[in-house]
C-alpha positions in Angstrom: -12.5 -121.9 48.2 -11.6 -123.3 44.8 -14.6 -121.7 43.2 -13.5 -118.3 44.5 -10.1 -118.7 43.0 -11.5 -119.7 39.7 -13.9 -116.7 39.6 -11.1 -114.3 40.5 -8.8 -115.7 37.8 -11.5 -115.4 35.2 -12.4 -111.9 36.3 -8.8 -110.7 35.9 -8.2 -112.3 32.5 -11.6 -112.0 30.8 -13.7 -108.9 31.9 -16.6 -110.0 29.7 -16.9 -113.3 31.4 -16.8 -111.6 34.8 -19.7 -109.3 33.7 -21.8 -112.3 32.5 -21.3 -114.0 35.8 -22.4 -110.9 37.6 -25.5 -110.8 35.4 -26.3 -114.4 36.4 -25.7 -113.6 40.1 -27.8 -110.4 40.2 -30.5 -111.5 37.7 -30.7 -108.2 36.0 -34.0 -108.2 34.2 -32.9 -105.5 31.8 -30.7 -108.0 30.0 -32.8 -111.1 30.5 -34.2 -112.3 27.2 -32.4 -109.4 25.4 -30.2 -110.3 22.4 -28.2 -107.0 22.9 -24.5 -107.9 23.2 -22.4 -106.7 26.2 -20.3 -104.4 23.9 -23.5 -102.5 23.1 -24.5 -101.8 26.7 -24.2 -98.4 28.4 -22.0 -99.8 31.1 -19.5 -101.1 28.5 -19.5 -97.7 26.7 -19.0 -95.8 29.9 -16.2 -98.1 31.1 -14.2 -98.0 27.9 -15.0 -94.4 26.9 -11.9 -92.9 28.3 -9.4 -92.0 25.6 -5.7 -92.8 26.3 -3.1 -90.2 25.5 -0.2 -91.4 27.5 2.5 -88.8 28.1 5.9 -90.2 29.2 7.6 -88.6 32.1 4.7 -87.5 34.3 5.7 -89.9 37.1 9.4 -90.0 37.9 9.4 -93.3 39.9 6.6 -95.7 38.8 8.1 -98.5 40.8 6.7 -96.9 44.0 3.2 -97.4 42.7 1.4 -100.8 42.4 -1.2 -99.4 40.0 -2.8 -96.1 39.1 -3.7 -93.5 36.6 -4.0 -89.7 35.9 -7.1 -88.5 34.1 -7.6 -85.1 32.5 -11.3 -84.5 33.1 -11.7 -81.5 30.8 -9.9 -83.1 27.9 -11.3 -86.6 28.5 -7.8 -88.1 28.4 -6.0 -90.7 30.5 -2.5 -89.1 30.4 -0.7 -91.7 32.6 -1.6 -95.2 33.7 -0.1 -98.3 35.2 -2.0 -101.6 35.3 -5.3 -99.7 35.4 -7.4 -102.7 34.3 -6.3 -105.1 37.0 -8.1 -105.6 40.3 -6.3 -104.9 43.6 -7.3 -104.5 47.3 -8.7 -101.0 47.9 -9.1 -100.8 51.7 -11.0 -97.7 52.8 -11.5 -96.5 49.3 -14.6 -98.6 49.8 -16.2 -95.7 51.7 -16.5 -93.8 48.4 -19.4 -96.2 47.4 -20.9 -95.9 50.8 -21.0 -92.1 50.5 -22.4 -92.2 47.0 -25.3 -94.5 48.0 -26.1 -92.4 51.1 -26.2 -89.2 49.0 -28.4 -90.9 46.3 -30.8 -91.9 49.0 -30.9 -88.4 50.4 -31.6 -86.9 46.9 -34.3 -89.5 46.4 -36.0 -88.5 49.6 -35.5 -91.9 51.3 -33.5 -90.4 54.1 -32.5 -86.8 55.2 -29.2 -85.1 56.1 -30.6 -84.3 59.6 -31.8 -87.8 60.4 -30.9 -88.6 64.0 -29.1 -92.0 64.4 -28.7 -93.4 67.9 -25.9 -95.9 68.5 -24.7 -97.7 71.6 -20.9 -98.1 71.9 -19.1 -100.5 74.3 -15.7 -99.5 75.7 -13.2 -101.4 77.7 -11.3 -99.7 80.5 -8.3 -101.0 82.4 -8.6 -100.6 86.2 -5.7 -102.7 87.4 -2.8 -104.6 85.9 -4.9 -107.5 84.5 -8.4 -106.4 85.3 -10.8 -104.6 83.0 -14.2 -103.1 83.1 -16.7 -102.5 80.3 -19.2 -99.7 80.0 -21.6 -98.6 77.3 -22.3 -95.1 76.0 -25.3 -94.0 74.0 -24.5 -91.4 71.3 -26.6 -89.5 68.7 -25.3 -88.5 65.3 -26.9 -86.9 62.3 -26.5 -88.7 58.9 -24.4 -85.7 57.7 -22.0 -86.1 60.7 -21.7 -89.8 60.0 -20.7 -89.1 56.4 -18.1 -86.6 57.6 -16.7 -89.3 59.9 -16.6 -91.9 57.1 -15.2 -89.7 54.3 -12.9 -87.3 56.3 -11.6 -89.4 59.2 -12.2 -92.9 57.6 -14.1 -94.0 60.6 -14.9 -97.7 60.1 -17.9 -98.1 62.5 -19.8 -95.1 61.0 -20.1 -97.0 57.7 -22.0 -99.8 59.4 -24.4 -97.2 61.0 -25.0 -95.6 57.6 -25.6 -98.9 55.9 -28.2 -100.0 58.5 -29.9 -96.6 58.4 -30.2 -96.5 54.6 -31.0 -100.1 53.8 -32.2 -101.7 57.1 -29.6 -104.4 57.2 -25.9 -104.7 56.5 -26.2 -107.6 54.1 -28.8 -105.8 52.0 -26.5 -102.7 51.8 -23.5 -104.7 50.7 -25.6 -106.4 48.0 -26.7 -103.0 46.8 -23.1 -101.7 46.7 -22.2 -104.5 44.3 -25.2 -103.9 42.1 -24.5 -100.2 41.9 -20.9 -100.9 41.0 -22.2 -103.1 38.1 -24.6 -100.4 37.0 -21.7 -97.9 36.7 -19.7 -100.4 34.6 -17.2 -101.2 37.4 -16.7 -104.7 36.2 -13.5 -105.4 38.2 -15.1 -104.5 41.6 -16.3 -106.5 44.5 -17.4 -105.5 48.0 -17.7 -107.8 51.1 -18.1 -105.0 53.7 -18.8 -101.3 53.8 -15.6 -100.2 55.7 -12.8 -101.8 53.7 -11.4 -103.8 56.6 -9.6 -107.1 55.6 -12.0 -110.0 55.2 -11.5 -113.4 56.8 -10.4 -114.8 53.4 -7.9 -112.7 51.4 -9.9 -113.4 48.2 -12.9 -111.7 49.6 -11.2 -108.4 50.4 -12.8 -105.4 48.8 -11.1 -104.9 45.4 -11.3 -102.8 42.3 -9.2 -101.6 39.4 -7.9 -98.0 39.0 -10.3 -97.6 36.0 -13.2 -98.7 38.2 -12.2 -96.1 40.9 -12.0 -93.4 38.2 -15.6 -94.2 37.2 -16.7 -94.1 40.8 -14.9 -90.8 41.4 -16.5 -89.2 38.4 -19.9 -90.3 39.6 -19.2 -88.7 43.0 -18.3 -85.4 41.3 -22.0 -85.2 40.2 -23.0 -84.6 43.8 -21.5 -81.3 45.0 -22.7 -81.8 48.6 -20.6 -85.0 48.9 -17.6 -83.2 47.3 -17.9 -80.4 49.9 -17.6 -83.0 52.6 -14.5 -84.7 51.2 -12.8 -81.2 50.8 -13.1 -80.4 54.6 -9.6 -80.2 56.2 -11.0 -80.5 59.7 -14.5 -81.8 60.3 -16.4 -81.0 63.6 -18.9 -83.7 64.6 -21.5 -83.7 67.4 -22.4 -86.9 69.2 -25.2 -85.4 71.4 -22.9 -84.9 74.3 -20.1 -82.8 72.9 -18.1 -81.9 69.8 -15.2 -83.8 68.3 -12.9 -82.6 65.5 -11.5 -85.0 63.0 -8.6 -84.3 60.7 -8.8 -85.2 57.0 -6.5 -88.1 56.2 -5.9 -86.6 52.7 -3.0 -84.3 53.5 -3.2 -82.7 50.1 -6.6 -81.2 51.1 -5.0 -79.5 54.0 -2.0 -78.3 52.0 -4.0 -77.1 49.0 -7.5 -76.5 50.3 -8.5 -74.1 47.6 -7.6 -76.5 44.8 -7.7 -80.2 46.0 -11.2 -81.2 47.0 -11.0 -85.0 47.7 -11.7 -87.7 47.6 -10.5 -90.6 49.8 -7.5 -92.4 51.3 -7.1 -96.0 52.2 -4.7 -98.4 53.9 -4.4 -102.0 54.9 -1.4 -104.3 54.9 -2.6 -106.0 51.7 -3.7 -102.8 49.9 -0.8 -100.5 50.9 -1.4 -96.7 51.0 -4.0 -95.7 48.4 -5.5 -92.4 47.3 -8.2 -91.2 44.9 -7.7 -87.5 44.5 -9.2 -84.7 42.4 -8.2 -81.1 42.0 -8.9 -78.1 39.8 -6.7 -75.2 38.8 -7.6 -72.4 36.4 -10.9 -74.1 35.9 -9.1 -77.3 34.7 -9.9 -80.5 36.6 -7.7 -83.6 37.1 -8.4 -86.9 38.9 -5.7 -89.3 40.0 -5.8 -92.9 41.4 -2.8 -94.4 43.2 -2.8 -97.8 44.8 -0.2 -99.8 46.8 2.4 -97.2 48.0 4.7 -98.1 50.9 4.0 -95.1 53.0 1.7 -92.0 53.2 4.7 -89.7 52.5 5.5 -91.6 49.2 1.9 -91.6 48.2 1.2 -87.9 48.9 4.5 -86.9 47.3 4.0 -88.9 44.1 0.4 -87.6 43.7 1.4 -84.0 44.3 4.4 -84.3 42.0 2.3 -86.0 39.3 -0.4 -83.3 39.4 2.2 -80.4 39.5 4.1 -81.9 36.6 1.1 -82.1 34.4 -0.3 -78.7 35.4 3.1 -77.1 34.7 3.3 -78.8 31.3 -0.1 -77.4 30.2 0.8 -73.8 31.3 -1.2 -73.7 34.5 1.6 -73.5 37.0 1.7 -75.7 40.2 -0.5 -76.2 43.2 -0.2 -73.5 45.8 1.0 -70.8 43.4 -0.9 -67.6 42.5 -4.2 -68.1 40.8 -4.3 -68.2 37.0 -7.1 -67.4 34.5 -6.4 -70.4 32.3 -6.4 -68.4 29.0 -2.8 -69.3 28.1 -3.4 -72.9 28.9 -6.5 -73.1 26.7 -4.6 -71.6 23.8 -1.8 -74.1 24.3 -4.1 -77.1 24.5 -5.9 -75.9 21.4 -2.6 -76.0 19.6 -2.0 -79.5 21.0 -5.3 -80.6 19.6 -4.4 -79.2 16.2 -1.0 -80.9 16.3 0.9 -77.7 16.4 2.4 -78.2 19.9 3.2 -81.1 22.2 2.9 -81.6 26.0 6.4 -82.1 27.4 6.6 -82.4 31.2 9.6 -81.5 33.3 10.3 -83.7 36.3 12.1 -82.7 39.4 15.3 -84.9 39.7 15.1 -87.6 42.4 18.0 -89.4 44.1 18.3 -93.1 43.3 18.3 -93.9 47.0 15.4 -91.7 47.8 13.8 -92.5 51.2 10.4 -91.7 52.6 11.6 -88.3 53.9 12.4 -87.0 50.4 8.7 -87.6 49.4 7.5 -85.5 52.4 8.1 -82.4 50.4 6.8 -81.1 47.0 7.9 -78.0 45.2 6.2 -74.8 44.1 7.4 -71.8 42.1 7.6 -68.4 43.7 8.8 -65.1 42.3 11.5 -63.2 44.2 13.3 -59.9 43.7 17.1 -60.1 43.4 19.4 -57.1 43.8 22.4 -56.7 41.5 25.1 -54.1 41.5 26.3 -52.6 38.2 29.6 -50.5 38.1 29.4 -47.8 35.5 32.1 -47.9 32.9 33.4 -45.3 30.4 30.8 -44.9 27.6 27.9 -46.2 29.6 24.5 -44.4 29.7 21.3 -45.1 31.4 19.8 -46.3 28.1 22.5 -48.8 27.5 22.4 -50.2 31.0 18.6 -50.4 30.9 18.7 -52.4 27.5 21.4 -54.7 28.9 19.3 -55.8 31.9 15.9 -55.5 30.1 14.5 -52.9 32.5 13.0 -49.4 32.2 15.0 -46.2 32.6 12.4 -44.8 34.9 12.8 -47.8 37.3 16.6 -47.5 37.1 16.4 -43.9 38.2 13.9 -44.6 40.9 15.9 -47.5 42.4 19.0 -45.3 42.6 17.3 -42.0 43.4 18.6 -40.2 40.3 17.1 -36.9 39.3 19.2 -36.5 36.1 20.4 -38.8 33.4 24.0 -38.1 34.1 26.2 -40.9 35.5 29.9 -41.1 36.1 32.4 -44.0 35.6 32.9 -46.0 38.7 29.5 -45.2 40.1 27.6 -48.2 41.5 23.9 -48.6 40.4 21.4 -51.0 42.1 19.4 -53.1 39.7 16.5 -55.3 40.7 15.2 -58.3 38.7 12.4 -60.7 39.2 13.4 -64.4 39.2 11.4 -67.6 39.6 12.5 -70.0 42.3 11.2 -73.4 43.3 11.0 -73.9 47.0 10.0 -77.1 49.0 6.6 -77.2 50.6 6.0 -79.7 53.4 3.2 -82.2 52.9 0.8 -82.8 55.8 0.3 -86.5 56.7 -2.0 -87.7 59.5 0.2 -89.8 61.8 -2.8 -91.9 62.8 -4.0 -92.7 59.3 -2.8 -96.3 59.1 -4.2 -97.1 62.5 -7.6 -95.6 61.8 -8.0 -97.2 58.4 -6.6 -100.7 59.4 -8.3 -101.4 62.7 -11.9 -101.8 63.8 -13.2 -99.8 66.8 -14.3 -103.0 68.4 -10.7 -104.4 68.6 -8.6 -104.3 71.7 -8.3 -100.7 72.7 -5.0 -101.3 74.6 -3.4 -102.8 71.5 -4.5 -99.9 69.3 -3.1 -97.4 71.8 0.3 -99.2 71.7 0.3 -99.0 67.9 -0.7 -95.3 67.9 2.0 -94.5 70.4 4.7 -96.3 68.5 3.7 -94.9 65.1 3.7 -91.4 66.5 7.3 -91.8 67.8 8.4 -93.0 64.3 6.5 -90.2 62.5 7.8 -87.5 64.8 11.4 -88.8 64.2 10.9 -88.7 60.4 9.5 -85.2 60.4 12.2 -83.8 62.5 15.0 -85.4 60.5 13.5 -84.1 57.2 13.2 -80.6 58.6 16.8 -80.6 59.8 18.1 -81.8 56.4 16.3 -79.0 54.5 16.9 -76.3 57.0 19.6 -76.6 59.7 18.0 -73.9 61.8 14.9 -76.0 62.3 14.9 -77.7 65.7 13.5 -81.2 66.4 10.0 -81.3 67.8 10.8 -84.0 70.4 13.5 -85.1 72.7 13.2 -88.7 71.5 14.1 -87.7 67.9 17.4 -86.3 69.2 18.5 -89.7 70.3 18.0 -91.4 66.9 21.2 -93.5 67.4 19.8 -94.9 70.6 16.5 -96.0 69.1 16.1 -99.5 67.9 14.2 -100.3 64.7 10.5 -101.0 64.7 9.6 -104.7 65.0 6.4 -106.0 63.3 4.7 -109.1 64.5 1.1 -110.3 63.9 -0.2 -106.8 63.1 1.3 -105.4 66.2 4.0 -102.7 66.4 6.5 -102.3 69.2 9.1 -99.6 69.5 11.9 -99.8 72.1 13.3 -96.4 73.0 16.1 -96.0 75.5 15.6 -93.1 77.9 17.5 -89.9 77.0 19.7 -88.2 79.6 17.8 -85.8 82.0 17.6 -82.2 80.9 16.3 -79.2 82.6 12.7 -78.5 81.7 10.0 -76.1 82.7 6.2 -76.2 82.2 3.7 -73.9 80.6 -0.1 -74.3 80.9 -2.5 -74.7 78.0 -6.3 -74.6 78.1 -7.7 -77.1 75.7 -9.9 -75.5 73.0 -12.5 -77.2 70.8 -10.7 -79.2 68.1 -7.4 -79.5 69.9 -5.5 -82.8 69.9 -2.4 -83.8 71.7 -0.5 -83.9 68.4 -1.6 -80.4 67.4 -0.7 -79.1 70.9 2.7 -80.7 70.8 3.4 -79.2 67.3 2.4 -75.7 68.6 4.8 -75.8 71.6 7.5 -78.0 70.0 6.9 -80.6 72.7 6.6 -84.3 72.8 3.3 -86.1 72.8 4.4 -88.9 75.1 5.9 -86.4 77.7 2.6 -84.5 77.7 0.7 -87.7 78.4 3.1 -88.7 81.1 3.1 -85.4 82.9 -0.7 -85.1 82.8 -1.4 -88.8 83.3 -3.4 -89.1 80.1 -4.1 -92.7 79.2 -6.3 -92.1 76.2 -5.2 -89.4 73.8 -8.7 -89.1 72.4 -10.3 -88.2 75.7 -9.3 -84.5 75.8 -12.1 -82.2 76.9 -12.5 -78.5 76.1 -11.6 -76.2 79.0 -9.1 -78.7 80.6 -5.9 -77.2 81.8 -2.8 -79.3 81.0 0.9 -78.9 81.5 3.3 -78.6 78.5 6.9 -79.6 79.2 9.3 -77.1 77.5 13.0 -77.1 77.5 14.5 -74.7 80.0 
């Protein structure tokens, strides 16, 4: 235990010593007997090749982030950073290395995308109050489907299956993960498992620095097939008996599917909510790393705001807006390189007591036509009016259906102008993200279901409250959210979440029937009909929310 503490302390303070220790551990023959210093190696040059050009004001509230950076790939500049050279827990960001090694094996011909992998899974089912029965199910996946499960849905068990298929044993694959990290120059990284789940000892948790994760993300970008997988909003996977659709935990991919194309989310209690994201707009690519946020809303909101602020500052607009050709931005950045202009970002104002709900929305700029009315005065002419409002006389006559240029005092003319307005855009967050990333499939299924149920109630309440704040016409999506004063706070104890909700008064309700389609989930169905997930489960006696089958007819309770 003491040796581990010493190694970690040295690794944080002296990167070179950490590298030399890694060389001794791995016995790299390339450096054995070589007098070349570490500062002359390729790994060192790659690690410290990023040029800093820090621009103040890109992130409005840095206190919400434990560590991170924003990297302009095209300009080769780190434009914002916070503690980017310190090592922190990374949770499911570990799966980035798993995906990279699997794709490298495929490209080397060691394995194939279509390889069939047979796995045996054991499930536990409750039959009575305190009696359970276990049963096993044999499933068959392709390697491509397992990569989709790992990179899109952050499925923990799939990483073990990938590791054993590619390397033969789990221990050999973990050793290879650490060696590959060292080859890339990721000198602050260590792996103890392929999933990112917490280790028995905190010091052995998978960890890396934001700069290391940037190096890994850039290496992943060299493999288009893997990037295509990380950019899938909803991935459909076949297990040999049926299809199952998984939702991407990176809500920015769902919000901005044409621009954001990855890469990975992560969450554990020690790591917080993490995200490595990359996007391109007008042919200009950015990559961001954010570690240690307190909620997925804060994380997604900060990343979206950070990217939008920088894109807006370099004349590329914001995510979700109309496509741009990038010519104006290239001319502006050329002026910046020559010292003739400076990048000055504009940040949306944030309240001092901003809560999670305020981060659930980002903003985009839209153009709207606004109608004004001008009353003709003595001495006015169509030319003078057109010059005053910077419009064309032809348009002024067309808007008011004028055939001649004659106007009379007191006459009212309609004038239309185009204005830019910033509107809020709701960020999509997977309500099951923290559960899927933080728990192993082999743990107690009943405990996981309790946590999923409680977190759904809390998330539904948050979403409905935010929607009502921004638009009073929006109705709550569940009956439980209407009784927010009757709901007690969430209690956390030993990784378990319990929520006490007092029953709401009886209301008249009716039912409609829905036939489950491929890819449907209870959460999506509840959103579609503005119903409550728990009520749907209660009415249809559904114990496991993941056991929906296509073609099943279920009742949806709707307010009468």
